[in-house]
N, C-alpha and C positions, 0 to 999 in steps of 0.2 A: 369623773372616774378616771383613774390612771390605768392605761392599757399596757400590760407587759408583753414584750415579744421575746420568747425564749425558744432556743433550739430543742428539738426532740432529744430527750434523755430520760433515764428512769425517774429522776426527780421531777422533771416537767410532766411526764405522764401521770405520776401520782397526784401532782397538783391539779392538773386538768381534770382527772377523775373525781377528785374531791369537790371541785367547783361544780361540776356537772351533777354529781350526786346530791349536792345541796341546792339545786334549782337554778344555778347561774348559767350564763352562756360562755362558750369558749370556741374560738376558731381553730379548726383542726385541719391538717393536711390530708389529702387523699390523692389517689393516682389520677383523678379526673380534674377537679378544681378544689380549692379550699372550701370547707364547709363551716357554716355557723351552727354549732351544735348545741342541743339542749336535750334533757331527758324527754324522750318521745312519749312517755306514759304520764307526764306531769303537765296538765293543761296550762297551769300558770307559767311554767318554764317555757313551754312552747309559745305562749302569747308574747313572751319577751323577744323571741325571734322576729315575729311580725313587727313588733315595735321598733327594734333596732334596725331592721332592713327597710322599714316603710313599705312592707309587703302587703298587698290586699289579702284578706283572710279567706277569699274563695279560691286561692291558689294552693293546692295541696303540697305537703312536704313528703320527703322520702325518709324512711326509717332505715338506719344503718345497724347491722348486727355484726358480731365478731365470729360466731360459730353457727353452723347449720342447725344445731339444736334449738337456737333461739327463734328460728323461723316459725315453729309451731306456737311460740308464745304470742306473736303479734298477728298471726293469721288464723282464721277459723278453719280453713281447709287448704291443703296443698296438693294439687293434682300431680299425677306422675310426670306429665310433660314439664311442669315447673321443676321437679326434682332432677329431671334429665338436663335441663338447662343449668341448674345450679351445679351439677356434677361436671358439666363441660366448662362453664365460664366463671364460677366463683372459686376463690375470691377474684373480683374483677369488675369492670365497668358496665355491669348489667343490673338494671332494676326491674323487678317483676311486680305487676299489679295483681293482687290476690285478695280474696274476701278477708276483711279485717276482723280481728277478735275484739271482744268487748273491752279488753284492757286498754285499747288504743283510743284516746279521747277524740271526739269529733273535730276539734280544732286542728289536730295534726293532719287529718285527711280532708279538710274543708267540707266536713259533713257527708263525704262520700262513703259508700259501703265497702270500698276497696282501700287497700293500703299499698303503697309502693315500698318494696323492701330490697335492699342490696347488701352485699358483703364486700367492703372495699379490700383491694389487694395491698394497699399501703400498710406496712407493718405498724407504723406509728399510730395510724387511725384505729386499727384493731386493738392495739394495746390500750389506747385511751378508752375505747368502748368497754373493754374488760375491766379497766380500773374504775370506771363509773359504775359498773355493775348493772347497767340498764341499756336497752336499745336507745340510739340517739337519732332524733330528727335533725337533719343537717342540710338545709338548702345552701346554695352558694353564698359565701361570706362577703357579699357586696351590697351596696345600697340597691334597692329594687330597681330593675330596669337597666342598671349599669353593666358594662362588660364584666364577665365573671373573673374572679381573681385566680391567677395561676402561680403567684408567689405570695409569700407572707407580706411583702411590702405593699402589694396591691390591696390586701386586706386592711392594712394599717391606714391606707388612703381613705377608706370608706368607714372604718369601724373605730378609729382612734377616739377614745373617750366614751365609747358606747358599751364596750365589753371589757372584762378584767384581763383576759389572756388570749394571745395569739400564739399557737404552737407552730414553729417554723420547721417544716420538713423538707425544705428545698423546693425547686421548681416542680410542678406537676408533670408526671410522665406523659399523660395524654393531652391535658390542657383543654378538655372538652367534657361536658357533663355526660353522665352515663346514658346508655340506651335504656329507654323505658318500653317494656313490652307488656301488653294486657293479656294475662293468662286466664281471664274469666270467660272468654268467648271460645267458640268451637275451633276457630283458627287463631293462633297467636297473632296479635296485631301490634305493630310498632307505633307508639304514640310520640316518641321523640327519638330520632336517630342518634347513635353514638358510635363508639369504637367497635362494639359488637354489631355487625351489620345484618341487614335483612338476609343476605346470602348465607351468613354463618348460622343464623337461626334456622333457615330452611335446611341446611345441611345436617343440623342436629336433630330436627323434628320432622323433616319431610315437607313441611308447609309453613308459611307465614305470609303476612300481608302488611302493607303500609297504610296507616290511617290517612284519610284525606286531609285531616287537619295539619299534617306535617308540612304541606306545601302551600298553605294559605292561612290567613287569619281566621279565627273562629267567627262564625256569624252571630248576629244578635240572638241571645237566648241559649246558645250552645254552652254546655258545661265543660270546663277544663278538667279532664280526667287525669292529666299529668302536668307537672311543672313545665313551664316554658311553652304552653300552648295558647294562653289567652291574651297576654299583654305584649306590648312592645318590650322586647328584652335585649340584653347584651349591647345596648346602644351607647356610643359616645355622645358628647354634648351636641356636636354638629350633625345635621341630617346626612344620612347615608343613601347613596344611590347604588344599587347592586346591578352590575352588568354581567349577564349570564350567557354562556355559550362556550365555544372553543376559545382557548386563551388568545390566539392570534386575532380572532374576531373581536373579543372584548377589548383588547388593547387598541385596536383601530377605532372602535366606537368611543372609547374614552378620549382618545386624541381629538376626535371630532367634537365631543361634547364639552371638553374642558374650557373653563373661562377663568379670568383672574379671580383669585380668592379661593379656588378649589384646591384640594389636596387629593392625592391618588394613593390607594392601597393596591399595590401591584405584586405580582410574582417576580422572583429574581430575574427572570429572563427579560423583563420589561422595566428594569430599573431606570431606563432613560425616559420613561413617561414623565410629563411635567409635574414637579413637586411630589415625587413618588416616595412612599415608604414601602420598601420591598422586604418581605418577611419569610418567604419560602419559595421553593420551586413549584411550578404547577404540577410536576410529576412526583411530588412528595406529599401524599395525603396526610400522613402522620405529622410531618413538619408544618403543614398548613394548620392542622388542629392545635398543635402546641403553641403556635405563634399568633393565632388570630386575635385572641382577646387582648394580649399585650399590645399588639399593633393598634387595635381600636382605641385602647387607653392612651396610646402615645399622642394622639391628636388633641387630647383635651388641654394640653398646655400651649396650644397654638391658636391663633385667630384663623378660623376656617369657615368658609361659606358653605361648602359641601364636601363630602368625602365620596369620591368616585371609586368604587371598589370592584376589582376583578373577582368574580364569584368562582369558588372551586366547583369542579364538576359535581353535580348533585346525584352521584351514582356511587354505590358501594361505600368505600372508605371515605369518600369525599362528601357523602350525604349529610353527615353531622355538621361539618363546617358550613356547607351551603345553607342548611336550615338556620344556623345561628346568624349568618350574615343577612339572610332574607328578613329575619325578625328584627335585627338591628336596623334594617332599612324600612321597617314597617311595611314590607312587601312592595316598596317602590323599586321595581325591577325592570330592566331593559333587556329584551331578548335580542341577541346579536348574531345568532347562527340559525340559518334556515334549516329546519328538520333536524335529523340526527346523523352524526358522523362518528362511527364506531371504529376505533383502531384496534386491531387484533394482532397479537404478537406472541412469541414464545420460541422455544428452541426447535430446531428441526426435528420432525417426527413427533411433535406433541399433539398435532391435530388441528392446526390453524385452518387447513383446507376443509376439514369437516365442519368447522365453525362457519366458514364462508358458505358452504353448501346449505347449512341450516338457515343462514341469513337469507339466502336467495329464495328459500322456501317460504319466507315471510314477506317477500317482495323487495328486499334490499338489493341495490346494485353493489357489485363488488369490484374494487380496483386492486389488482395484485401488483405489489411493488417489484417483485422479481420479474414479472412479465414486462412491466414498463421499463425496468433497467435493461433487460435484454434488447428491447426494441430501440431504446436510445443508443445503445452501443452499435446499432446498425444504421441509425438514421440521423442522429444529432451531430451535424458536422462540427459545430463549435466544441462539443464535448470531445469528439474524436481528435480534433486538432490539439486540444489541451492534453489529452492522454498520450498522443504521439510525442509531444514535446517532453513529457515527464517520464514516459516508459517506452523509449524507442525500441527496446529489445522485444516488446510484445508486438511490434509491427515489422519484424524481420522479413516476413514474406510479402510485405506491402499492405495487406489488410490486417485488422486487429485479430490476433490469435488469443481468444479468451482464456484458453488453457494456459498459455504462456503468462498472461497477465495474472492469473490466479496463483501460479507457482511463484511469481515474483513477490506478490503482496503477502502471501501466507508465510513466506520465509523471512519477511522483514516487516516488523511492526510499524516502523516509521513509514515505509512505503504504503502499507495498508491504510494508515491514517490519512496520508496524502491522497490516496485514491478516494477514500470516503469523503474527504473535504471537497473533492471535485464532483463526485457522482451524487451525493446526497441532495445538494441544492437542485440539481437537474431533475432528479426523480420527484422531489417535492413540488417543483414548479409544474411538472407535467401532471402530477396528481391534481393540483389545484385547477389546472386548465380543464382537465376532464371532469372534475366536480362541477365546474361552472357550466360545462356543456350538459351534464346530467340534470342540473337544476333548471336550465333553460327548457329542458324537455319535460319538466314537472316531476323529476325524481329527486326527492329530498331525503331519502333514507339510504345511507351509503355506508358500506363497510370497507375500510382500508386494511388490506392484508399486508403487513409490513414486518418482516423479521427484525429489522433494526429500527423499530418504531421510535424509541427514545434517542438512540444514537444519531438518528437522522434529523431529529427535531420535528418529525411529522406528527408526533403526539400533540403538538400545539394546534393542529388543525382539527382536533377531535373533541367531541362533546362527551365521549366516554372512551376509556381504554380498558381492554380485556386481555389478560394473560392466560394462555392455555398451558397447563402443566400436565405432565404425564410421568408415571414411574420410569426411572432411568432405563431399566432393561426393556421395558415396553417400547420406548423410543428407539433404542438400539436395534431391536428387531424390525421396527417399521422402516427405519432408514436403510438397513441392509437389504430388505426385500424391495423397497421402492427404487433404490439407486443401483442395485446389482453389485453390491460390495460386501466384503465379509464383515463379521461383527466387530473385529478389532479395528477395522478402518472406520466403522460407524462410531465406535466409542471415541476414537481419536477426533473425529469431526465434532462430536458433542462436547468433548473436553475443551475445545477451542471456543465454546460459546458460554454465555453467562449461565450461572446456576439458578435454581428456583428462587433463591433469595433476592436476586436482581428484580424479578418480575413481581414478587410479593411486596417489595418496597415501593415500586413505582406504579403499578397498575391499579386502577380504581376497583376492579373486580378480577379475581382469578377463578378459572374453571378447571376442575380436575377431570382429566380424560383417562379413566382407569381401564379402558378397553371395551366397555359395553357401549357399542355404537348408538343403540337406541336411547339409552339413558343420557349419553352425552348430548345427543341432538335435542332431546326434550329439555335438558337444562339450558342449553344454549338458546333455544327458542323462547323459553320462559324469561330469560334475561333480556333478550332482544325485544320482546313484546313490551317491556317496561320503558324502553328508551325512545 
């Protein structure tokens, strides 16, 4: 069979629709990964998916729709909670498990009574569904068990000669399969993590939980209720070993474990690890998701004994990537960090201190970077000597005048950056020393309260990062009341700090502090209890 690779266009959409309506297969782009599509209501067409992929038939498929009206065609019933999630997250990377209707053949759902349904946000995908005139079953368009395809070229590697058409819609936006949530139980349960996180679903519905099968292989006799649960998935040819924990700890563990013939999958910060392929920053969960499968595929053209991989933090937006890497490793995982180290950050007045208090209520120890910084400015002779040499005007009276130092660096961006380059390593080193002391005393659950968590690199010591966000005017009022300044001065102080987008991009989880102290504490403790 000759496989055509054609870009998305009205003509290509019509051609794909005709092929699918006639019972053939077609690879289509989505925002998650490329899908190998067939008419979901045609058992013979769906069987061709299993044949082309080499996919076991007890692994259910997801049905893709283009309009909300089609949901009732493939589902016997749709609860209000599912409609609420659809309203919030569709079109998008969310699959909901619902009772299937009689028109969906058993082969599509692996004979389960439920069907997974989603509405992709990729316009080309929805256009092809409309052109086909039927819902489409569309698992990832790769050979079964291989890393999922995030470009049309990846599809061609696995499907050339097996299908008539690959529709090229460009690189996938997310690069990670959709979140799968079971909506048939009393509490919505995530069976496969994705871009729509547990915290997002909780925010939409008030409650949600993570299935135990997300973090481990299914046991003998357990039924896979979602794609990606039962088998070794997403795997390159070479065996993968997954190193879990804070990035600094996983890098050190890989250095110790590496031997000749190994390759390393690392974050950008650790490009100097031996034979490393670096694909994203550890503080960029979305970048990790976009790059993971392509990175795993890159090793297949090499002679590789093992792939030693730094695992993304398995929290919030990193949970999906961590899940895929663990399954690529067949759960051959190495724990590198003792306990939990949670970095909390955010703008002044957002509520970081309230988060720290909530953590202490659960038995966490808290290390405050601001307190450590002020202590070092009084006691660290090496740091003081360096500051005196660089900022002599701040020592005009003989001792360090912190107010004078602040005026110097806030008036000169270059001076501020030089100050940070001197103080950040000192604060990080002191935090590490105190963490070692706490662990020696048996305390392994630690919160690091660090306003400049990412700027200082202290995020690399953390197993989870949390950004606390608050409405701007709420923060203004808090800062003015706390520091005894007027609101204009408080606004100026906030204006000099990163905006919410900075934390939304980098943090594993963000918590909204809207002014209800009890609700914020409850949400913070619910999150901390999982870590």
